[in-house]
C-alpha positions in Angstrom: -198.9 -50.8 30.9 -200.0 -54.1 29.5 -201.1 -56.7 32.1 -198.7 -59.6 32.6 -201.4 -62.3 32.3 -202.4 -61.0 28.9 -198.7 -61.1 27.7 -198.4 -64.7 29.1 -201.8 -66.0 27.8 -202.1 -64.1 24.5 -198.4 -63.7 23.4 -199.0 -64.3 19.7 -202.1 -62.1 19.6 -200.3 -59.3 21.3 -197.3 -59.4 19.0 -199.5 -59.6 16.0 -201.6 -56.6 17.2 -198.5 -54.5 17.9 -197.5 -54.9 14.2 -200.0 -52.2 13.5 -197.6 -49.8 15.2 -194.9 -51.0 12.9 -193.2 -52.5 15.9 -191.5 -55.9 16.1 -192.7 -56.7 19.6 -191.5 -60.2 19.9 -188.1 -59.4 21.5 -189.7 -57.0 24.0 -192.4 -59.5 24.9 -190.0 -62.4 25.2 -187.8 -60.2 27.5 -190.7 -59.4 29.7 -191.8 -63.1 30.0 -188.2 -64.1 30.8 -187.9 -61.5 33.5 -191.3 -62.6 34.8 -190.1 -66.1 35.1 -187.0 -64.9 36.9 -189.1 -62.8 39.3 -191.4 -65.7 40.0 -188.5 -68.1 40.6 -187.0 -65.7 43.2 -190.5 -65.4 44.8 -190.9 -69.2 45.0 -187.4 -69.6 46.5 -188.1 -66.8 49.0 -191.5 -68.3 50.0 -189.9 -71.7 50.5 -187.1 -70.3 52.6 -189.4 -68.3 54.8 -191.7 -71.4 55.2 -188.7 -73.5 56.2 -187.6 -70.9 58.7 -191.0 -70.7 60.2 -191.2 -74.4 60.6 -187.8 -74.5 62.3 -188.8 -71.7 64.6 -191.8 -73.7 65.8 -189.5 -76.8 66.3 -187.0 -74.6 68.3 -189.8 -73.5 70.6 -190.8 -77.1 71.2 -187.2 -78.1 71.9 -186.7 -75.3 74.4 -189.9 -76.2 76.1 -188.7 -79.8 76.4 -185.3 -78.6 77.8 -183.5 -79.9 74.7 -181.2 -76.9 74.7 -178.4 -78.3 72.6 -180.7 -79.4 69.8 -182.5 -76.1 69.9 -179.3 -74.0 69.6 -178.2 -76.1 66.6 -181.5 -75.3 64.9 -181.1 -71.6 65.8 -177.9 -71.5 63.8 -179.7 -73.0 60.9 -182.5 -70.4 61.1 -179.9 -67.6 61.2 -178.5 -68.9 57.9 -182.0 -69.1 56.5 -182.7 -65.5 57.5 -179.6 -64.4 55.7 -180.6 -66.4 52.6 -184.1 -64.9 52.8 -182.6 -61.4 52.9 -180.5 -62.1 49.8 -183.4 -63.6 48.0 -185.6 -60.6 48.9 -183.0 -58.2 47.5 -182.8 -60.2 44.3 -186.6 -60.4 44.1 -186.9 -56.6 44.4 -184.2 -56.1 41.7 -185.9 -58.6 39.4 -189.3 -56.8 39.9 -187.7 -53.4 39.1 -186.2 -54.9 36.0 -189.5 -56.4 34.9 -191.3 -53.1 35.5 -188.8 -51.2 33.4 -189.2 -53.7 30.6 -193.0 -53.5 30.8 -192.7 -49.7 30.4 -191.2 -50.2 27.0 -194.2 -52.0 25.4 -196.9 -49.7 24.1 -200.7 -50.3 24.3 -202.4 -52.7 21.9 -204.2 -50.9 19.1 -208.0 -51.3 18.9 -209.3 -53.3 15.9 -210.6 -50.0 14.4 -207.1 -48.5 14.2 -206.1 -48.5 10.5 -202.7 -49.7 9.4 -200.2 -47.0 8.5 -196.8 -45.6 9.3 -197.4 -41.8 9.8 -200.0 -39.0 9.7 -200.5 -39.4 6.0 -202.1 -42.7 6.7 -204.7 -41.4 9.2 -208.3 -42.1 8.2 -210.7 -39.2 7.8 -214.0 -40.3 9.3 -216.0 -37.0 9.4 -216.0 -33.4 8.1 -218.3 -30.5 8.7 -218.5 -26.8 8.1 -217.9 -24.6 5.1 -214.5 -23.2 4.4 -214.9 -19.5 3.8 -213.6 -18.0 0.6 -211.5 -15.1 1.7 -209.6 -14.7 -1.5 -205.9 -13.9 -1.9 -206.2 -11.1 0.7 -206.6 -13.5 3.6 -203.9 -13.0 6.3 -202.4 -15.7 8.5 -203.2 -15.3 12.2 -199.8 -14.0 13.2 -200.1 -11.0 10.8 -203.7 -10.4 12.1 -202.4 -10.5 15.6 -199.8 -7.9 14.8 -202.3 -5.7 12.8 -204.8 -5.6 15.6 -202.2 -5.6 18.4 -203.8 -8.6 20.2 -200.8 -11.0 20.5 -197.2 -10.0 20.8 -194.8 -12.8 19.9 -191.7 -10.7 20.1 -192.5 -9.5 23.6 -192.7 -13.2 24.6 -189.3 -13.8 23.1 -187.9 -10.9 25.2 -189.4 -12.2 28.4 -188.8 -15.9 28.0 -188.0 -17.1 24.4 -189.8 -18.3 21.3 -193.0 -20.1 21.8 -194.2 -18.0 24.8 -196.6 -15.4 23.3 -198.1 -12.4 25.2 -201.8 -11.9 24.7 -203.0 -8.3 24.9 -206.3 -6.4 25.3 -209.0 -8.1 23.3 -206.7 -11.0 22.5 -206.4 -11.8 26.2 -210.1 -11.4 26.7 -210.9 -13.7 23.8 -208.5 -16.2 25.2 -210.2 -16.0 28.6 -213.7 -16.2 27.0 -212.7 -19.4 25.2 -211.6 -21.0 28.5 -214.8 -20.1 30.3 -216.9 -21.2 27.4 -215.3 -24.6 27.2 -215.5 -25.1 31.0 -219.2 -24.1 31.0 -220.0 -26.5 28.1 -218.1 -29.3 29.8 -219.8 -28.9 33.2 -223.2 -28.7 31.5 -222.3 -32.1 29.9 -221.7 -33.6 33.4 -218.0 -33.1 33.9 -216.9 -31.9 37.4 -214.5 -28.9 37.2 -211.2 -29.4 39.0 -208.3 -27.0 39.6 -205.1 -28.9 39.8 -201.3 -28.3 40.3 -199.3 -27.3 37.3 -196.3 -29.4 38.4 -196.3 -33.1 39.1 -194.0 -35.6 40.6 -192.3 -38.5 38.8 -194.9 -41.0 39.9 -197.6 -39.0 38.2 -195.6 -38.9 35.0 -195.2 -42.7 35.1 -198.9 -43.1 36.0 -200.3 -41.6 32.8 -197.4 -42.7 30.5 -195.5 -39.4 29.9 -192.5 -41.1 31.6 -190.3 -42.7 30.5 -191.7 -42.2 26.9 -191.8 -38.4 26.7 -189.3 -37.0 29.2 -187.5 -35.1 26.4 -190.7 -33.1 25.8 -191.3 -32.1 29.5 -189.8 -29.2 31.4 -188.0 -30.6 34.5 -187.4 -28.8 37.8 -184.2 -30.6 38.7 -183.8 -29.5 42.3 -187.3 -30.7 43.3 -187.5 -33.5 40.7 -190.9 -32.1 39.5 -192.2 -31.7 35.9 -194.3 -28.9 34.4 -197.4 -30.5 33.1 -197.8 -31.1 29.3 -201.5 -31.4 29.8 -204.1 -31.4 32.6 -204.6 -35.1 31.8 -201.6 -35.8 34.0 -202.7 -34.3 37.4 -206.4 -34.9 36.8 -206.0 -38.6 36.1 -203.5 -39.0 38.9 -206.0 -37.8 41.4 -207.3 -41.4 41.2 -203.9 -43.2 41.4 -204.0 -46.1 43.9 -207.7 -45.7 44.3 -210.4 -48.4 44.4 -213.8 -47.1 43.3 -217.1 -48.8 43.9 -218.7 -49.9 40.6 -221.7 -47.6 41.4 -219.3 -44.6 41.4 -218.5 -45.1 37.7 -218.3 -43.2 35.5 -216.1 -40.5 36.9 -215.9 -37.4 34.7 -213.6 -34.4 35.3 -212.7 -31.2 33.4 -210.0 -28.7 34.1 -208.2 -25.7 32.6 -204.5 -25.5 32.9 -201.6 -23.9 31.1 -199.5 -26.7 29.4 -195.8 -26.8 28.9 -194.0 -28.7 26.2 -190.4 -28.4 25.1 -191.2 -29.5 21.5 -187.5 -30.1 21.0 -186.5 -30.0 17.3 -189.6 -28.1 16.1 -188.6 -25.6 13.5 -189.9 -24.2 10.2 -192.9 -22.4 8.8 -195.4 -24.9 10.2 -194.6 -23.8 13.8 -195.1 -20.0 13.2 -197.4 -18.0 15.4 -199.8 -20.1 17.4 -199.2 -23.3 15.4 -196.8 -24.7 18.0 -196.0 -23.2 21.4 -194.0 -24.1 24.5 -196.7 -22.7 26.8 -200.3 -22.8 25.9 -203.8 -23.0 27.5 -206.0 -26.0 27.2 -209.3 -27.3 28.7 -209.3 -31.1 29.2 -211.9 -33.7 29.8 -211.0 -37.0 31.6 -213.2 -40.0 32.2 -212.9 -43.2 34.2 -215.3 -45.9 32.9 -216.4 -49.5 33.4 -214.6 -51.5 30.7 -217.9 -52.4 29.1 -218.8 -48.7 28.7 -215.5 -47.1 27.6 -216.1 -47.1 23.8 -219.6 -45.8 24.2 -218.0 -43.1 26.4 -215.4 -42.4 23.7 -218.2 -41.8 21.1 -219.9 -39.4 23.5 -216.7 -37.5 24.0 -216.3 -37.2 20.2 -219.9 -36.0 19.9 -219.4 -33.4 22.7 -216.3 -31.9 21.0 -218.3 -31.8 17.7 -220.8 -29.6 19.5 -218.1 -27.1 20.6 -216.9 -26.7 17.0 -220.4 -26.5 15.6 -221.2 -23.7 18.0 -218.0 -21.9 17.1 -218.9 -22.4 13.4 -215.4 -23.5 12.5 -214.8 -25.9 9.6 -213.3 -29.1 11.0 -212.6 -32.8 10.3 -212.1 -35.9 12.5 -209.3 -38.4 11.8 -208.9 -41.9 13.2 -205.2 -42.2 13.8 -203.3 -45.1 12.2 -201.0 -47.4 14.1 -197.9 -45.5 13.2 -199.3 -42.2 14.5 -201.0 -43.6 17.6 -199.8 -42.4 21.0 -197.8 -44.8 23.1 -200.6 -45.3 25.7 -203.6 -45.1 23.5 -205.7 -48.0 22.1 -207.8 -45.7 19.8 -207.5 -42.0 19.1 -209.6 -39.5 17.2 -207.9 -36.2 16.2 -209.9 -33.1 15.5 -208.5 -30.6 13.0 -209.7 -27.1 12.2 -209.1 -25.6 8.8 -206.7 -22.6 8.6 -208.1 -20.6 5.7 -205.1 -18.3 5.3 -202.5 -21.1 5.7 -204.6 -23.5 3.6 -204.0 -26.5 5.9 -205.5 -28.4 8.7 -204.4 -27.7 12.3 -204.9 -30.3 15.1 -206.9 -28.9 18.0 -207.9 -32.0 19.9 -207.0 -35.6 20.5 -209.6 -37.9 22.1 -208.3 -41.3 23.3 -209.4 -44.5 25.0 -206.4 -46.0 26.9 -208.5 -49.0 28.0 -206.7 -50.5 31.1 -203.2 -49.4 30.0 -203.0 -46.3 32.2 -205.1 -47.8 35.0 -202.6 -50.7 35.3 -199.8 -48.1 35.9 -202.0 -46.1 38.2 -203.4 -49.1 40.1 -206.8 -47.5 39.4 -209.4 -50.1 40.1 -213.1 -50.6 40.9 -214.8 -53.1 43.0 -217.5 -54.9 41.0 -220.8 -56.2 42.2 -219.2 -59.5 43.2 -216.7 -57.6 45.4 -213.8 -58.4 43.0 -211.4 -55.6 42.1 -210.9 -54.9 38.4 -208.9 -52.4 36.4 -211.0 -49.4 35.2 -210.7 -47.8 31.7 -209.4 -44.3 31.3 -210.1 -41.8 28.6 -209.2 -38.2 27.9 -209.6 -35.4 25.3 -208.9 -31.8 24.7 -212.0 -29.7 24.9 -210.3 -27.7 23.6 -206.6 -26.6 23.1 -206.8 -22.9 22.7 -203.9 -21.8 20.4 -205.1 -23.3 17.1 -208.8 -22.7 17.9 -207.8 -19.0 18.3 -205.8 -19.2 15.1 -208.8 -20.7 13.3 -211.2 -17.9 14.7 -208.8 -15.1 13.7 -208.3 -16.5 10.2 -211.8 -17.8 9.3 -213.6 -14.8 10.8 -211.4 -12.1 9.3 -213.0 -9.3 7.3 -211.5 -6.4 5.5 -211.7 -4.0 8.4 -212.1 -6.3 11.5 -212.3 -9.8 12.9 -215.8 -11.0 13.8 -216.3 -12.8 17.1 -218.3 -16.1 17.0 -221.8 -15.4 18.2 -221.6 -18.0 21.0 -218.6 -16.2 22.5 -220.0 -12.7 22.5 -221.6 -13.1 26.0 -218.2 -14.1 27.3 -216.1 -11.4 25.5 -218.4 -8.5 25.9 -217.6 -7.4 22.3 -218.5 -8.8 18.9 -215.5 -7.7 16.8 -211.8 -6.9 17.0 -210.9 -3.7 15.1 
């Protein structure tokens, strides 16, 4: 959520910057400023009313002390009217504050200056590419056929149990999945991230805190009776651990990692591009989350990108990095880098990680602050990234490591799997 003082003091700059998102922000910003004036007006009237009431209360005390009972009772009637007025103004103030908050929720984050202009994923900017794409010839099979051939993932069994998008991993497929999770967690903790095990359901406040609500409620599974949401990513519970927290500057940075299953409705997703592991309703992911001093957050973003590069280099998968354009940038992000692995059999790139700096946008919603060396509280910056999402990494391994008679396991994973091939 953007800070009000920035909207007030930098209105033109904000509206201009949001044009990168192909958004005409002026009506939204003007509405917020109008509601802010309305809220401030109610606050001023309430403060004046309470001040007048307090002054009269002191006068009443003096009058009673001086035995001026009639005059005191006359003023008591006036203070009663003022109390009623203050109650009405308080209710109006609360309503105006809620209306202002709802309007603020509609304005996305300001894109960083590095964000390229563009309307969709076709306009994203490739900034890095590494790894050789293997030449597997026309005999290369897509991962869903390999999964069936070697009996390691059963998509139909998942349909029977739950529905499409809920695969069942079997035998060496389940062990490879578990090996990837452990490998990612080990690499993250070696890099200084503290591992956390968090709930897989969150309350409404957590959804609003990290920006999934009200923007993405259609993509989240909702448990209506308890008003809880299944998490779309570990980012939500991990970041919300620090909601309403004031850190000391010396405690920064905070770095967490966590493994969770993730649940996404992905409503309206159909077609060949969602076959197999390409898009699921339930999948496993290892996440990294950082809370940084504002002066250090972009250096931290670069370190996160470098860390994820290391994971893919060790897995020896061909990958590229994209800087997302304004039209493809997430609602809460100021700058995002997407990692994509190449699917040799499908002959296309598959997104496996997004690494984002939200600057103070999430922190403002979360009321996540730090106390600087001058004892003044400031909003921190939050960042997160997938390190990594498993389905498409697994798809990339199956397709890129396939041989005529088996699937080779990346060398770095063999200590975790206990086997070096699937046959």
